PDB file of N, CA, C, O and CB in Angstrom:
ATOM      1  N   UNK A   1      -0.483 -52.398 -13.756  1.00  0.00           N
ATOM      2  CA  UNK A   1      -1.734 -52.790 -13.147  1.00  0.00           C
ATOM      3  C   UNK A   1      -1.921 -51.968 -11.873  1.00  0.00           C
ATOM      4  O   UNK A   1      -1.008 -51.840 -11.058  1.00  0.00           O
ATOM      5  CB  UNK A   1      -1.760 -54.319 -12.847  1.00  0.00           C
ATOM      6  N   UNK A   2      -3.132 -51.413 -11.720  1.00  0.00           N
ATOM      7  CA  UNK A   2      -3.457 -50.636 -10.524  1.00  0.00           C
ATOM      8  C   UNK A   2      -4.584 -51.331  -9.768  1.00  0.00           C
ATOM      9  O   UNK A   2      -5.481 -51.930 -10.362  1.00  0.00           O
ATOM     10  CB  UNK A   2      -3.859 -49.175 -10.896  1.00  0.00           C
ATOM     11  N   UNK A   3      -4.514 -51.236  -8.450  1.00  0.00           N
ATOM     12  CA  UNK A   3      -5.577 -51.764  -7.604  1.00  0.00           C
ATOM     13  C   UNK A   3      -6.334 -50.606  -6.982  1.00  0.00           C
ATOM     14  O   UNK A   3      -5.732 -49.679  -6.443  1.00  0.00           O
ATOM     15  CB  UNK A   3      -5.009 -52.701  -6.509  1.00  0.00           C
ATOM     16  N   UNK A   4      -7.653 -50.661  -7.058  1.00  0.00           N
ATOM     17  CA  UNK A   4      -8.510 -49.632  -6.497  1.00  0.00           C
ATOM     18  C   UNK A   4      -9.331 -50.280  -5.393  1.00  0.00           C
ATOM     19  O   UNK A   4     -10.085 -51.222  -5.639  1.00  0.00           O
ATOM     20  CB  UNK A   4      -9.428 -48.981  -7.592  1.00  0.00           C
ATOM     21  N   UNK A   5      -9.180 -49.771  -4.175  1.00  0.00           N
ATOM     22  CA  UNK A   5      -9.929 -50.287  -3.037  1.00  0.00           C
ATOM     23  C   UNK A   5     -11.250 -49.560  -2.903  1.00  0.00           C
ATOM     24  O   UNK A   5     -11.310 -48.336  -3.027  1.00  0.00           O
ATOM     25  CB  UNK A   5      -9.118 -50.156  -1.747  1.00  0.00           C
ATOM     26  N   UNK A   6     -12.318 -50.321  -2.648  1.00  0.00           N
ATOM     27  CA  UNK A   6     -13.652 -49.724  -2.573  1.00  0.00           C
ATOM     28  C   UNK A   6     -14.306 -50.112  -1.256  1.00  0.00           C
ATOM     29  O   UNK A   6     -14.372 -51.290  -0.907  1.00  0.00           O
ATOM     30  CB  UNK A   6     -14.530 -50.170  -3.771  1.00  0.00           C
ATOM     31  N   UNK A   7     -14.789 -49.111  -0.531  1.00  0.00           N
ATOM     32  CA  UNK A   7     -15.527 -49.308   0.715  1.00  0.00           C
ATOM     33  C   UNK A   7     -16.994 -49.018   0.425  1.00  0.00           C
ATOM     34  O   UNK A   7     -17.352 -47.887   0.096  1.00  0.00           O
ATOM     35  CB  UNK A   7     -14.977 -48.387   1.872  1.00  0.00           C
ATOM     36  N   UNK A   8     -17.843 -50.034   0.545  1.00  0.00           N
ATOM     37  CA  UNK A   8     -19.254 -49.940   0.174  1.00  0.00           C
ATOM     38  C   UNK A   8     -20.122 -49.617   1.392  1.00  0.00           C
ATOM     39  O   UNK A   8     -19.935 -50.188   2.466  1.00  0.00           O
ATOM     40  CB  UNK A   8     -19.724 -51.249  -0.478  1.00  0.00           C
ATOM     41  N   UNK A   9     -21.055 -48.713   1.215  1.00  0.00           N
ATOM     42  CA  UNK A   9     -22.091 -48.436   2.215  1.00  0.00           C
ATOM     43  C   UNK A   9     -23.441 -48.461   1.501  1.00  0.00           C
ATOM     44  O   UNK A   9     -23.498 -48.620   0.282  1.00  0.00           O
ATOM     45  CB  UNK A   9     -21.848 -47.048   2.936  1.00  0.00           C
ATOM     46  N   UNK A  10     -24.502 -48.307   2.244  1.00  0.00           N
ATOM     47  CA  UNK A  10     -25.841 -48.401   1.660  1.00  0.00           C
ATOM     48  C   UNK A  10     -26.086 -47.336   0.587  1.00  0.00           C
ATOM     49  O   UNK A  10     -26.572 -47.653  -0.499  1.00  0.00           O
ATOM     50  CB  UNK A  10     -26.891 -48.277   2.753  1.00  0.00           C
ATOM     51  N   UNK A  11     -25.756 -46.091   0.880  1.00  0.00           N
ATOM     52  CA  UNK A  11     -26.097 -45.017  -0.054  1.00  0.00           C
ATOM     53  C   UNK A  11     -24.906 -44.469  -0.837  1.00  0.00           C
ATOM     54  O   UNK A  11     -25.088 -43.656  -1.743  1.00  0.00           O
ATOM     55  CB  UNK A  11     -26.742 -43.900   0.693  1.00  0.00           C
ATOM     56  N   UNK A  12     -23.683 -44.906  -0.499  1.00  0.00           N
ATOM     57  CA  UNK A  12     -22.506 -44.397  -1.201  1.00  0.00           C
ATOM     58  C   UNK A  12     -21.372 -45.416  -1.131  1.00  0.00           C
ATOM     59  O   UNK A  12     -21.452 -46.412  -0.412  1.00  0.00           O
ATOM     60  CB  UNK A  12     -22.056 -43.045  -0.604  1.00  0.00           C
ATOM     61  N   UNK A  13     -20.315 -45.144  -1.894  1.00  0.00           N
ATOM     62  CA  UNK A  13     -19.092 -45.929  -1.769  1.00  0.00           C
ATOM     63  C   UNK A  13     -17.901 -45.016  -1.989  1.00  0.00           C
ATOM     64  O   UNK A  13     -17.985 -44.017  -2.702  1.00  0.00           O
ATOM     65  CB  UNK A  13     -19.076 -47.111  -2.776  1.00  0.00           C
ATOM     66  N   UNK A  14     -16.795 -45.377  -1.366  1.00  0.00           N
ATOM     67  CA  UNK A  14     -15.566 -44.602  -1.462  1.00  0.00           C
ATOM     68  C   UNK A  14     -14.534 -45.454  -2.191  1.00  0.00           C
ATOM     69  O   UNK A  14     -14.295 -46.603  -1.820  1.00  0.00           O
ATOM     70  CB  UNK A  14     -15.049 -44.166  -0.046  1.00  0.00           C
ATOM     71  N   UNK A  15     -13.927 -44.891  -3.224  1.00  0.00           N
ATOM     72  CA  UNK A  15     -12.893 -45.579  -3.982  1.00  0.00           C
ATOM     73  C   UNK A  15     -11.553 -44.910  -3.699  1.00  0.00           C
ATOM     74  O   UNK A  15     -11.441 -43.684  -3.720  1.00  0.00           O
ATOM     75  CB  UNK A  15     -13.212 -45.568  -5.506  1.00  0.00           C
ATOM     76  N   UNK A  16     -10.535 -45.734  -3.433  1.00  0.00           N
ATOM     77  CA  UNK A  16      -9.180 -45.238  -3.191  1.00  0.00           C
ATOM     78  C   UNK A  16      -8.332 -45.546  -4.419  1.00  0.00           C
ATOM     79  O   UNK A  16      -8.042 -46.707  -4.708  1.00  0.00           O
ATOM     80  CB  UNK A  16      -8.558 -45.880  -1.901  1.00  0.00           C
ATOM     81  N   UNK A  17      -7.936 -44.496  -5.142  1.00  0.00           N
ATOM     82  CA  UNK A  17      -7.139 -44.615  -6.355  1.00  0.00           C
ATOM     83  C   UNK A  17      -5.667 -44.362  -6.035  1.00  0.00           C
ATOM     84  O   UNK A  17      -5.359 -43.427  -5.296  1.00  0.00           O
ATOM     85  CB  UNK A  17      -7.639 -43.632  -7.436  1.00  0.00           C
ATOM     86  N   UNK A  18      -4.747 -45.171  -6.573  1.00  0.00           N
ATOM     87  CA  UNK A  18      -3.324 -44.907  -6.366  1.00  0.00           C
ATOM     88  C   UNK A  18      -2.957 -43.525  -6.915  1.00  0.00           C
ATOM     89  O   UNK A  18      -3.372 -43.141  -8.008  1.00  0.00           O
ATOM     90  CB  UNK A  18      -2.462 -46.002  -7.041  1.00  0.00           C
ATOM     91  N   UNK A  19      -2.178 -42.799  -6.135  1.00  0.00           N
ATOM     92  CA  UNK A  19      -1.724 -41.470  -6.566  1.00  0.00           C
ATOM     93  C   UNK A  19      -0.347 -41.240  -5.963  1.00  0.00           C
ATOM     94  O   UNK A  19      -0.209 -41.129  -4.745  1.00  0.00           O
ATOM     95  CB  UNK A  19      -2.736 -40.333  -6.133  1.00  0.00           C
ATOM     96  N   UNK A  20       0.663 -41.168  -6.809  1.00  0.00           N
ATOM     97  CA  UNK A  20       2.025 -41.013  -6.309  1.00  0.00           C
ATOM     98  C   UNK A  20       2.394 -42.177  -5.409  1.00  0.00           C
ATOM     99  O   UNK A  20       2.265 -43.338  -5.800  1.00  0.00           O
ATOM    100  CB  UNK A  20       2.180 -39.688  -5.554  1.00  0.00           C
ATOM    101  N   UNK A  21       2.852 -41.869  -4.206  1.00  0.00           N
ATOM    102  CA  UNK A  21       3.214 -42.919  -3.246  1.00  0.00           C
ATOM    103  C   UNK A  21       2.069 -43.248  -2.299  1.00  0.00           C
ATOM    104  O   UNK A  21       2.247 -44.037  -1.371  1.00  0.00           O
ATOM    105  CB  UNK A  21       4.435 -42.497  -2.442  1.00  0.00           C
ATOM    106  N   UNK A  22       0.906 -42.663  -2.514  1.00  0.00           N
ATOM    107  CA  UNK A  22      -0.242 -42.883  -1.635  1.00  0.00           C
ATOM    108  C   UNK A  22      -1.502 -43.143  -2.436  1.00  0.00           C
ATOM    109  O   UNK A  22      -1.471 -43.728  -3.519  1.00  0.00           O
ATOM    110  CB  UNK A  22      -0.449 -41.687  -0.714  1.00  0.00           C
ATOM    111  N   UNK A  23      -2.605 -42.691  -1.874  1.00  0.00           N
ATOM    112  CA  UNK A  23      -3.904 -42.885  -2.505  1.00  0.00           C
ATOM    113  C   UNK A  23      -4.726 -41.604  -2.406  1.00  0.00           C
ATOM    114  O   UNK A  23      -4.575 -40.822  -1.468  1.00  0.00           O
ATOM    115  CB  UNK A  23      -4.657 -44.064  -1.854  1.00  0.00           C
ATOM    116  N   UNK A  24      -5.586 -41.410  -3.380  1.00  0.00           N
ATOM    117  CA  UNK A  24      -6.571 -40.329  -3.352  1.00  0.00           C
ATOM    118  C   UNK A  24      -7.941 -40.999  -3.324  1.00  0.00           C
ATOM    119  O   UNK A  24      -8.160 -41.995  -4.013  1.00  0.00           O
ATOM    120  CB  UNK A  24      -6.417 -39.346  -4.600  1.00  0.00           C
ATOM    121  N   UNK A  25      -8.854 -40.461  -2.539  1.00  0.00           N
ATOM    122  CA  UNK A  25     -10.183 -41.070  -2.454  1.00  0.00           C
ATOM    123  C   UNK A  25     -11.232 -40.193  -3.114  1.00  0.00           C
ATOM    124  O   UNK A  25     -11.098 -38.972  -3.197  1.00  0.00           O
ATOM    125  CB  UNK A  25     -10.562 -41.327  -0.997  1.00  0.00           C
ATOM    126  N   UNK A  26     -12.272 -40.856  -3.578  1.00  0.00           N
ATOM    127  CA  UNK A  26     -13.421 -40.163  -4.160  1.00  0.00           C
ATOM    128  C   UNK A  26     -14.669 -40.906  -3.704  1.00  0.00           C
ATOM    129  O   UNK A  26     -14.672 -42.135  -3.627  1.00  0.00           O
ATOM    130  CB  UNK A  26     -13.331 -40.095  -5.738  1.00  0.00           C
ATOM    131  N   UNK A  27     -15.731 -40.159  -3.403  1.00  0.00           N
ATOM    132  CA  UNK A  27     -16.988 -40.744  -2.946  1.00  0.00           C
ATOM    133  C   UNK A  27     -18.028 -40.636  -4.060  1.00  0.00           C
ATOM    134  O   UNK A  27     -18.146 -39.614  -4.736  1.00  0.00           O
ATOM    135  CB  UNK A  27     -17.491 -40.043  -1.651  1.00  0.00           C
ATOM    136  N   UNK A  28     -18.770 -41.718  -4.224  1.00  0.00           N
ATOM    137  CA  UNK A  28     -19.799 -41.801  -5.266  1.00  0.00           C
ATOM    138  C   UNK A  28     -21.099 -42.292  -4.641  1.00  0.00           C
ATOM    139  O   UNK A  28     -21.080 -43.025  -3.652  1.00  0.00           O
ATOM    140  CB  UNK A  28     -19.352 -42.747  -6.427  1.00  0.00           C
ATOM    141  N   UNK A  29     -22.218 -41.889  -5.213  1.00  0.00           N
ATOM    142  CA  UNK A  29     -23.511 -42.420  -4.778  1.00  0.00           C
ATOM    143  C   UNK A  29     -23.603 -43.890  -5.181  1.00  0.00           C
ATOM    144  O   UNK A  29     -23.151 -44.277  -6.258  1.00  0.00           O
ATOM    145  CB  UNK A  29     -24.692 -41.599  -5.391  1.00  0.00           C
ATOM    146  N   UNK A  30     -24.185 -44.689  -4.320  1.00  0.00           N
ATOM    147  CA  UNK A  30     -24.358 -46.105  -4.616  1.00  0.00           C
ATOM    148  C   UNK A  30     -25.681 -46.306  -5.359  1.00  0.00           C
ATOM    149  O   UNK A  30     -26.603 -46.965  -4.879  1.00  0.00           O
ATOM    150  CB  UNK A  30     -24.320 -46.954  -3.311  1.00  0.00           C
ATOM    151  N   UNK A  31     -25.731 -45.709  -6.550  1.00  0.00           N
ATOM    152  CA  UNK A  31     -26.879 -45.846  -7.440  1.00  0.00           C
ATOM    153  C   UNK A  31     -26.339 -45.884  -8.867  1.00  0.00           C
ATOM    154  O   UNK A  31     -25.134 -45.764  -9.088  1.00  0.00           O
ATOM    155  CB  UNK A  31     -27.918 -44.670  -7.242  1.00  0.00           C
ATOM    156  N   UNK A  32     -27.231 -46.050  -9.820  1.00  0.00           N
ATOM    157  CA  UNK A  32     -26.796 -46.201 -11.214  1.00  0.00           C
ATOM    158  C   UNK A  32     -25.945 -45.021 -11.684  1.00  0.00           C
ATOM    159  O   UNK A  32     -24.917 -45.223 -12.330  1.00  0.00           O
ATOM    160  CB  UNK A  32     -28.009 -46.353 -12.125  1.00  0.00           C
ATOM    161  N   UNK A  33     -26.350 -43.818 -11.375  1.00  0.00           N
ATOM    162  CA  UNK A  33     -25.620 -42.622 -11.798  1.00  0.00           C
ATOM    163  C   UNK A  33     -24.216 -42.577 -11.200  1.00  0.00           C
ATOM    164  O   UNK A  33     -23.246 -42.321 -11.913  1.00  0.00           O
ATOM    165  CB  UNK A  33     -26.392 -41.365 -11.402  1.00  0.00           C
ATOM    166  N   UNK A  34     -24.103 -42.824  -9.896  1.00  0.00           N
ATOM    167  CA  UNK A  34     -22.800 -42.799  -9.239  1.00  0.00           C
ATOM    168  C   UNK A  34     -21.873 -43.893  -9.745  1.00  0.00           C
ATOM    169  O   UNK A  34     -20.672 -43.675  -9.904  1.00  0.00           O
ATOM    170  CB  UNK A  34     -22.972 -42.932  -7.748  1.00  0.00           C
ATOM    171  N   UNK A  35     -22.429 -45.056  -9.993  1.00  0.00           N
ATOM    172  CA  UNK A  35     -21.625 -46.173 -10.494  1.00  0.00           C
ATOM    173  C   UNK A  35     -21.132 -45.885 -11.907  1.00  0.00           C
ATOM    174  O   UNK A  35     -19.973 -46.157 -12.222  1.00  0.00           O
ATOM    175  CB  UNK A  35     -22.438 -47.481 -10.471  1.00  0.00           C
ATOM    176  N   UNK A  36     -21.991 -45.342 -12.759  1.00  0.00           N
ATOM    177  CA  UNK A  36     -21.562 -44.998 -14.114  1.00  0.00           C
ATOM    178  C   UNK A  36     -20.469 -43.925 -14.096  1.00  0.00           C
ATOM    179  O   UNK A  36     -19.535 -43.980 -14.897  1.00  0.00           O
ATOM    180  CB  UNK A  36     -22.760 -44.516 -14.944  1.00  0.00           C
ATOM    181  N   UNK A  37     -20.580 -42.963 -13.198  1.00  0.00           N
ATOM    182  CA  UNK A  37     -19.535 -41.942 -13.061  1.00  0.00           C
ATOM    183  C   UNK A  37     -18.218 -42.593 -12.650  1.00  0.00           C
ATOM    184  O   UNK A  37     -17.169 -42.286 -13.216  1.00  0.00           O
ATOM    185  CB  UNK A  37     -19.950 -40.865 -12.026  1.00  0.00           C
ATOM    186  N   UNK A  38     -18.271 -43.492 -11.664  1.00  0.00           N
ATOM    187  CA  UNK A  38     -17.074 -44.214 -11.220  1.00  0.00           C
ATOM    188  C   UNK A  38     -16.459 -45.016 -12.365  1.00  0.00           C
ATOM    189  O   UNK A  38     -15.244 -44.981 -12.559  1.00  0.00           O
ATOM    190  CB  UNK A  38     -17.416 -45.146 -10.049  1.00  0.00           C
ATOM    191  N   UNK A  39     -17.273 -45.729 -13.113  1.00  0.00           N
ATOM    192  CA  UNK A  39     -16.765 -46.589 -14.185  1.00  0.00           C
ATOM    193  C   UNK A  39     -16.049 -45.799 -15.267  1.00  0.00           C
ATOM    194  O   UNK A  39     -15.152 -46.330 -15.922  1.00  0.00           O
ATOM    195  CB  UNK A  39     -17.898 -47.379 -14.802  1.00  0.00           C
ATOM    196  N   UNK A  40     -16.429 -44.530 -15.471  1.00  0.00           N
ATOM    197  CA  UNK A  40     -15.744 -43.708 -16.475  1.00  0.00           C
ATOM    198  C   UNK A  40     -14.321 -43.359 -16.042  1.00  0.00           C
ATOM    199  O   UNK A  40     -13.503 -42.965 -16.873  1.00  0.00           O
ATOM    200  CB  UNK A  40     -16.537 -42.425 -16.737  1.00  0.00           C
ATOM    201  N   UNK A  41     -14.020 -43.498 -14.760  1.00  0.00           N
ATOM    202  CA  UNK A  41     -12.686 -43.169 -14.242  1.00  0.00           C
ATOM    203  C   UNK A  41     -11.699 -44.318 -14.406  1.00  0.00           C
ATOM    204  O   UNK A  41     -10.501 -44.142 -14.187  1.00  0.00           O
ATOM    205  CB  UNK A  41     -12.778 -42.786 -12.778  1.00  0.00           C
ATOM    206  N   UNK A  42     -12.194 -45.495 -14.791  1.00  0.00           N
ATOM    207  CA  UNK A  42     -11.356 -46.688 -14.836  1.00  0.00           C
ATOM    208  C   UNK A  42     -10.750 -46.928 -16.209  1.00  0.00           C
ATOM    209  O   UNK A  42     -11.347 -46.609 -17.237  1.00  0.00           O
ATOM    210  CB  UNK A  42     -12.155 -47.891 -14.424  1.00  0.00           C
ATOM    211  N   UNK A  43      -9.556 -47.495 -16.202  1.00  0.00           N
ATOM    212  CA  UNK A  43      -8.944 -48.023 -17.408  1.00  0.00           C
ATOM    213  C   UNK A  43      -9.299 -49.508 -17.417  1.00  0.00           C
ATOM    214  O   UNK A  43      -8.770 -50.268 -16.606  1.00  0.00           O
ATOM    215  CB  UNK A  43      -7.363 -47.773 -17.448  1.00  0.00           C
ATOM    216  N   UNK A  44     -10.161 -49.924 -18.295  1.00  0.00           N
ATOM    217  CA  UNK A  44     -10.713 -51.284 -18.302  1.00  0.00           C
ATOM    218  C   UNK A  44      -9.637 -52.364 -18.398  1.00  0.00           C
ATOM    219  O   UNK A  44      -9.876 -53.505 -18.004  1.00  0.00           O
ATOM    220  CB  UNK A  44     -11.680 -51.437 -19.455  1.00  0.00           C
ATOM    221  N   UNK A  45      -8.463 -52.025 -18.913  1.00  0.00           N
ATOM    222  CA  UNK A  45      -7.416 -53.020 -19.112  1.00  0.00           C
ATOM    223  C   UNK A  45      -6.375 -53.043 -18.006  1.00  0.00           C
ATOM    224  O   UNK A  45      -5.667 -54.038 -17.850  1.00  0.00           O
ATOM    225  CB  UNK A  45      -6.739 -52.776 -20.413  1.00  0.00           C
ATOM    226  N   UNK A  46      -6.267 -51.970 -17.234  1.00  0.00           N
ATOM    227  CA  UNK A  46      -5.203 -51.882 -16.242  1.00  0.00           C
ATOM    228  C   UNK A  46      -5.674 -51.820 -14.802  1.00  0.00           C
ATOM    229  O   UNK A  46      -4.887 -52.093 -13.895  1.00  0.00           O
ATOM    230  CB  UNK A  46      -4.381 -50.701 -16.520  1.00  0.00           C
ATOM    231  N   UNK A  47      -6.925 -51.473 -14.561  1.00  0.00           N
ATOM    232  CA  UNK A  47      -7.405 -51.301 -13.191  1.00  0.00           C
ATOM    233  C   UNK A  47      -8.093 -52.564 -12.681  1.00  0.00           C
ATOM    234  O   UNK A  47      -8.867 -53.208 -13.389  1.00  0.00           O
ATOM    235  CB  UNK A  47      -8.364 -50.115 -13.110  1.00  0.00           C
ATOM    236  N   UNK A  48      -7.784 -52.890 -11.434  1.00  0.00           N
ATOM    237  CA  UNK A  48      -8.434 -54.008 -10.752  1.00  0.00           C
ATOM    238  C   UNK A  48      -9.081 -53.456  -9.496  1.00  0.00           C
ATOM    239  O   UNK A  48      -8.430 -52.765  -8.713  1.00  0.00           O
ATOM    240  CB  UNK A  48      -7.417 -55.160 -10.412  1.00  0.00           C
ATOM    241  N   UNK A  49     -10.350 -53.753  -9.297  1.00  0.00           N
ATOM    242  CA  UNK A  49     -11.081 -53.245  -8.143  1.00  0.00           C
ATOM    243  C   UNK A  49     -11.225 -54.331  -7.094  1.00  0.00           C
ATOM    244  O   UNK A  49     -11.508 -55.489  -7.403  1.00  0.00           O
ATOM    245  CB  UNK A  49     -12.461 -52.719  -8.561  1.00  0.00           C
ATOM    246  N   UNK A  50     -11.023 -53.932  -5.845  1.00  0.00           N
ATOM    247  CA  UNK A  50     -11.177 -54.827  -4.710  1.00  0.00           C
ATOM    248  C   UNK A  50     -12.200 -54.192  -3.786  1.00  0.00           C
ATOM    249  O   UNK A  50     -12.048 -53.037  -3.389  1.00  0.00           O
ATOM    250  CB  UNK A  50      -9.809 -55.086  -3.975  1.00  0.00           C
ATOM    251  N   UNK A  51     -13.249 -54.945  -3.438  1.00  0.00           N
ATOM    252  CA  UNK A  51     -14.243 -54.397  -2.529  1.00  0.00           C
ATOM    253  C   UNK A  51     -14.655 -55.440  -1.511  1.00  0.00           C
ATOM    254  O   UNK A  51     -14.538 -56.647  -1.726  1.00  0.00           O
ATOM    255  CB  UNK A  51     -15.462 -53.893  -3.298  1.00  0.00           C
ATOM    256  N   UNK A  52     -15.135 -54.934  -0.414  1.00  0.00           N
ATOM    257  CA  UNK A  52     -15.588 -55.812   0.655  1.00  0.00           C
ATOM    258  C   UNK A  52     -16.964 -56.378   0.326  1.00  0.00           C
ATOM    259  O   UNK A  52     -17.743 -55.763  -0.401  1.00  0.00           O
ATOM    260  CB  UNK A  52     -15.622 -55.061   1.994  1.00  0.00           C
ATOM    261  N   UNK A  53     -17.248 -57.542   0.864  1.00  0.00           N
ATOM    262  CA  UNK A  53     -18.574 -58.137   0.700  1.00  0.00           C
ATOM    263  C   UNK A  53     -19.446 -57.644   1.846  1.00  0.00           C
ATOM    264  O   UNK A  53     -19.381 -58.178   2.954  1.00  0.00           O
ATOM    265  CB  UNK A  53     -18.504 -59.711   0.671  1.00  0.00           C
ATOM    266  N   UNK A  54     -20.257 -56.632   1.586  1.00  0.00           N
ATOM    267  CA  UNK A  54     -21.110 -56.025   2.609  1.00  0.00           C
ATOM    268  C   UNK A  54     -22.564 -56.292   2.252  1.00  0.00           C
ATOM    269  O   UNK A  54     -23.277 -55.399   1.794  1.00  0.00           O
ATOM    270  CB  UNK A  54     -20.843 -54.491   2.736  1.00  0.00           C
ATOM    271  N   UNK A  55     -22.986 -57.505   2.462  1.00  0.00           N
ATOM    272  CA  UNK A  55     -24.365 -57.854   2.135  1.00  0.00           C
ATOM    273  C   UNK A  55     -24.665 -57.557   0.684  1.00  0.00           C
ATOM    274  O   UNK A  55     -23.872 -57.879  -0.200  1.00  0.00           O
ATOM    275  CB  UNK A  55     -25.338 -57.105   3.034  1.00  0.00           C
ATOM    276  N   UNK A  56     -25.799 -56.949   0.440  1.00  0.00           N
ATOM    277  CA  UNK A  56     -26.256 -56.618  -0.908  1.00  0.00           C
ATOM    278  C   UNK A  56     -25.759 -55.270  -1.414  1.00  0.00           C
ATOM    279  O   UNK A  56     -25.969 -54.945  -2.582  1.00  0.00           O
ATOM    280  CB  UNK A  56     -27.745 -56.633  -0.944  1.00  0.00           C
ATOM    281  N   UNK A  57     -25.113 -54.485  -0.575  1.00  0.00           N
ATOM    282  CA  UNK A  57     -24.778 -53.110  -0.937  1.00  0.00           C
ATOM    283  C   UNK A  57     -23.878 -53.000  -2.171  1.00  0.00           C
ATOM    284  O   UNK A  57     -23.946 -51.997  -2.881  1.00  0.00           O
ATOM    285  CB  UNK A  57     -24.107 -52.439   0.225  1.00  0.00           C
ATOM    286  N   UNK A  58     -23.060 -53.979  -2.438  1.00  0.00           N
ATOM    287  CA  UNK A  58     -22.157 -53.911  -3.586  1.00  0.00           C
ATOM    288  C   UNK A  58     -22.703 -54.541  -4.845  1.00  0.00           C
ATOM    289  O   UNK A  58     -22.017 -54.551  -5.867  1.00  0.00           O
ATOM    290  CB  UNK A  58     -20.878 -54.560  -3.249  1.00  0.00           C
ATOM    291  N   UNK A  59     -23.918 -55.069  -4.810  1.00  0.00           N
ATOM    292  CA  UNK A  59     -24.474 -55.809  -5.945  1.00  0.00           C
ATOM    293  C   UNK A  59     -24.546 -54.969  -7.224  1.00  0.00           C
ATOM    294  O   UNK A  59     -24.152 -55.445  -8.289  1.00  0.00           O
ATOM    295  CB  UNK A  59     -25.858 -56.316  -5.595  1.00  0.00           C
ATOM    296  N   UNK A  60     -25.038 -53.737  -7.140  1.00  0.00           N
ATOM    297  CA  UNK A  60     -25.136 -52.894  -8.333  1.00  0.00           C
ATOM    298  C   UNK A  60     -23.760 -52.604  -8.936  1.00  0.00           C
ATOM    299  O   UNK A  60     -23.592 -52.623 -10.156  1.00  0.00           O
ATOM    300  CB  UNK A  60     -25.841 -51.581  -7.992  1.00  0.00           C
ATOM    301  N   UNK A  61     -22.790 -52.340  -8.081  1.00  0.00           N
ATOM    302  CA  UNK A  61     -21.442 -52.035  -8.552  1.00  0.00           C
ATOM    303  C   UNK A  61     -20.826 -53.258  -9.205  1.00  0.00           C
ATOM    304  O   UNK A  61     -20.228 -53.137 -10.274  1.00  0.00           O
ATOM    305  CB  UNK A  61     -20.557 -51.546  -7.395  1.00  0.00           C
ATOM    306  N   UNK A  62     -20.947 -54.410  -8.612  1.00  0.00           N
ATOM    307  CA  UNK A  62     -20.377 -55.634  -9.174  1.00  0.00           C
ATOM    308  C   UNK A  62     -20.998 -55.944 -10.543  1.00  0.00           C
ATOM    309  O   UNK A  62     -20.315 -56.409 -11.456  1.00  0.00           O
ATOM    310  CB  UNK A  62     -20.591 -56.821  -8.207  1.00  0.00           C
ATOM    311  N   UNK A  63     -22.290 -55.681 -10.666  1.00  0.00           N
ATOM    312  CA  UNK A  63     -22.978 -55.933 -11.927  1.00  0.00           C
ATOM    313  C   UNK A  63     -22.680 -54.869 -12.975  1.00  0.00           C
ATOM    314  O   UNK A  63     -22.982 -55.066 -14.152  1.00  0.00           O
ATOM    315  CB  UNK A  63     -24.465 -56.014 -11.694  1.00  0.00           C
ATOM    316  N   UNK A  64     -22.102 -53.760 -12.576  1.00  0.00           N
ATOM    317  CA  UNK A  64     -21.730 -52.717 -13.534  1.00  0.00           C
ATOM    318  C   UNK A  64     -22.677 -51.547 -13.585  1.00  0.00           C
ATOM    319  O   UNK A  64     -22.449 -50.611 -14.351  1.00  0.00           O
ATOM    320  CB  UNK A  64     -21.630 -53.296 -14.881  1.00  0.00           C
ATOM    321  N   UNK A  65     -23.742 -51.565 -12.789  1.00  0.00           N
ATOM    322  CA  UNK A  65     -24.681 -50.451 -12.644  1.00  0.00           C
ATOM    323  C   UNK A  65     -25.852 -50.903 -11.841  1.00  0.00           C
ATOM    324  O   UNK A  65     -26.770 -50.121 -11.595  1.00  0.00           O
ATOM    325  CB  UNK A  65     -25.141 -49.913 -14.002  1.00  0.00           C
TER     326      UNK A  65
END
């Protein structure tokens, strides 16, 4: 099981993926296209995402697009 930390902003979000003994980050647009790109990087059975509750900014991501 892997945990992916997500920092949400109005126009983008940053995801921290486990890599070796640390993490690698990637930035995505906080819109349908960016979210779909992010979702293709996940293993639906092994990855767990943790994100902050930042008002409405995470709503599209939580809903899946």
